[in-house]
C-alpha positions in Angstrom: -55.6 -20.2 21.2 -54.4 -16.9 22.4 -51.7 -18.1 23.7 -50.5 -19.9 20.5 -51.6 -16.9 18.3 -49.1 -15.4 20.4 -46.6 -17.6 20.3 -46.7 -17.5 16.5 -46.6 -13.7 16.7 -43.8 -13.7 18.3 -41.7 -16.4 16.3 -42.7 -14.4 12.9 -41.5 -11.0 14.5 -38.4 -13.1 15.5 -37.8 -14.1 11.9 -38.5 -11.4 10.6 -35.6 -9.6 12.2 -33.4 -12.5 11.6 -34.4 -11.8 8.4 -32.9 -8.4 8.9 -29.9 -8.8 10.2 -28.9 -11.9 7.4 -30.2 -9.2 4.2 -27.7 -6.3 6.1 -24.5 -8.7 6.2 -25.0 -9.9 2.9 -25.0 -6.2 2.1 -21.9 -5.7 4.0 -19.5 -8.4 5.0 -17.9 -8.9 8.2 -14.9 -7.4 8.1 -13.1 -10.4 8.0 -13.9 -11.6 5.1 -11.9 -8.8 3.6 -8.8 -10.7 4.4 -9.4 -13.7 2.9 -10.1 -11.5 -0.8 -6.9 -9.7 -0.6 -3.3 -11.6 -0.4 0.1 -10.1 0.1 2.5 -12.5 -1.7 6.0 -10.9 -1.7 7.9 -7.4 -2.0 11.0 -6.8 -3.6 13.9 -4.9 -3.6 16.8 -3.4 -5.9 18.5 -0.9 -6.9 17.8 0.5 -10.0 19.5 3.3 -13.1 17.0 6.2 -14.3 15.7 5.4 -17.4 17.1 7.3 -21.0 14.5 8.6 -22.7 15.8 9.4 -26.4 14.8 12.6 -27.2 16.9 15.8 -28.2 17.2 18.4 -25.4 19.1 21.6 -25.4 21.4 22.1 -22.8 22.4 18.3 -23.0 22.2 16.3 -19.5 25.5 17.3 -17.4 25.9 14.0 -15.1 25.1 10.5 -16.2 22.5 8.1 -14.5 22.0 7.6 -11.0 20.9 4.5 -9.1 17.0 4.7 -6.9 16.1 2.3 -4.7 13.2 0.8 -5.9 10.7 -1.5 -3.4 7.9 -3.5 -5.4 5.0 -4.9 -3.7 3.2 -7.8 -5.7 -0.4 -8.5 -4.0 -3.5 -10.9 -5.4 -7.3 -9.8 -5.1 -10.3 -12.7 -5.2 -13.0 -10.1 -5.1 -14.3 -9.0 -9.0 -13.9 -5.6 -7.6 -12.1 -3.8 -4.6 -13.4 -0.1 -4.9 -10.5 1.3 -3.0 -7.3 -0.2 -1.5 -4.5 1.8 0.5 -0.7 0.5 0.2 1.6 2.0 3.2 5.0 1.3 3.0 8.0 1.6 5.3 11.8 1.6 4.9 14.4 1.8 7.0 17.7 3.5 6.1 20.6 3.4 8.0 23.7 5.6 7.7 27.0 4.2 6.9 28.7 7.7 8.1 29.3 9.3 10.9 26.2 12.1 11.5 25.1 15.0 13.9 21.7 13.3 13.3 20.0 9.8 14.0 21.7 6.8 12.4 18.2 5.4 11.2 16.2 6.9 9.4 12.6 5.5 8.7 10.6 6.7 5.7 6.9 5.7 4.7 4.8 6.4 1.3 1.5 6.0 0.9 -0.8 5.5 -2.3 -4.6 4.7 -2.6 -5.7 2.1 -5.7 -9.4 2.3 -6.8 -11.6 0.5 -10.0 -9.2 -2.9 -8.8 -10.1 -6.1 -10.5 -10.1 -9.5 -9.5 -6.6 -10.8 -10.5 -2.5 -9.7 -10.2 -1.1 -6.6 -9.1 2.0 -4.8 -8.5 2.9 -1.1 -7.3 6.4 0.5 -6.7 7.6 3.0 -4.2 11.3 4.7 -4.9 14.1 6.8 -2.8 15.9 9.1 -5.1 19.1 8.9 -5.4 20.1 12.5 -3.0 18.2 10.9 -0.2 19.9 7.5 0.1 23.4 9.8 -0.2 22.2 11.3 2.4 20.6 8.9 4.9 21.6 5.6 3.7 20.5 2.0 2.0 17.9 0.7 3.7 18.2 -2.0 5.5 14.6 -3.3 6.1 11.1 -2.6 4.8 7.3 -3.1 5.2 4.0 -3.5 2.9 0.8 -2.5 4.4 -2.8 -3.1 2.7 -5.6 -1.3 4.0 -9.6 -1.8 2.9 -11.7 0.5 4.1 -9.7 1.4 6.9 -8.7 -2.2 8.7 -5.0 -3.8 7.5 -5.7 -6.8 5.4 -2.4 -8.1 4.9 1.1 -7.2 6.0 4.7 -8.4 5.1 8.1 -7.2 6.0 11.8 -7.8 4.6 13.5 -9.7 6.2 10.6 -11.3 7.7 10.5 -10.1 11.4 6.6 -10.0 13.5 7.9 -7.4 15.8 6.1 -4.1 13.8 9.5 -2.1 13.9 8.2 0.7 11.6 6.1 2.0 14.9 9.2 2.4 16.8 10.0 5.7 15.1 8.6 8.6 13.5 8.5 8.5 10.0 9.8 11.1 7.6 6.7 11.7 4.8 7.2 12.7 1.0 10.7 10.9 0.6 8.6 7.5 -0.4 7.9 8.1 -3.6 5.3 7.3 -6.0 5.8 6.2 -9.4 4.2 9.7 -10.6 6.6 11.5 -8.7 9.5 9.4 -10.6 11.0 9.3 -14.5 9.6 5.3 -14.0 6.4 7.1 -14.7 6.0 6.3 -17.9 7.5 2.9 -18.2 4.7 -0.2 -18.3 2.1 2.1 -17.6 -0.5 -0.1 -18.2 0.8 -2.7 -15.7 -0.7 -0.6 -12.4 -3.9 0.1 -11.1 -5.5 3.8 -11.3 -4.0 5.8 -8.4 -6.3 8.1 -6.6 -5.1 11.5 -6.5 -4.3 12.8 -3.1 -6.5 15.6 -1.2 -4.4 18.8 -1.1 -3.1 19.0 3.2 -3.3 15.6 3.3 -0.4 13.1 4.0 1.0 10.6 0.7 
């Protein structure tokens, strides 16, 4: 009888520990499940002219609109809500003219979106016309999406399984967020809220 009782107690203890672990997993799902909750569908690039707003200003602008480079990431979220998603973009620019510096320049942009509901989403980065004139046109781009510090989605254009963006030291601050461009007022409701950058950290 003592042996049976001891066995029953040991079994209850094992069941209790198993239940605690199962409960913990229910609260914090394995990181692998995050990969199925986000789909990075595609990235698009295009040249786009500076938007013109009809306002009366003095003095009048002396320069016409110029070409910006736009990178758009389209992605779906399948969880009911996502607290935060960190999006990172890379743009590889190649100069077409002889320069004293490197022929290739890597730009890096970063943004954290918050309170993302289930559904279709997009985000855009821009390269200023002056940056394009100095460093050249983008020949490759890539977008990475991170959740809770883990990479959950990644794609590049043209498609390439090699992480070419890890081979160069990127320049921060030149792949501009929408809020840093005149495009920020266009289609405002198409984009999720951006988490303010903490002063002193990279964008």
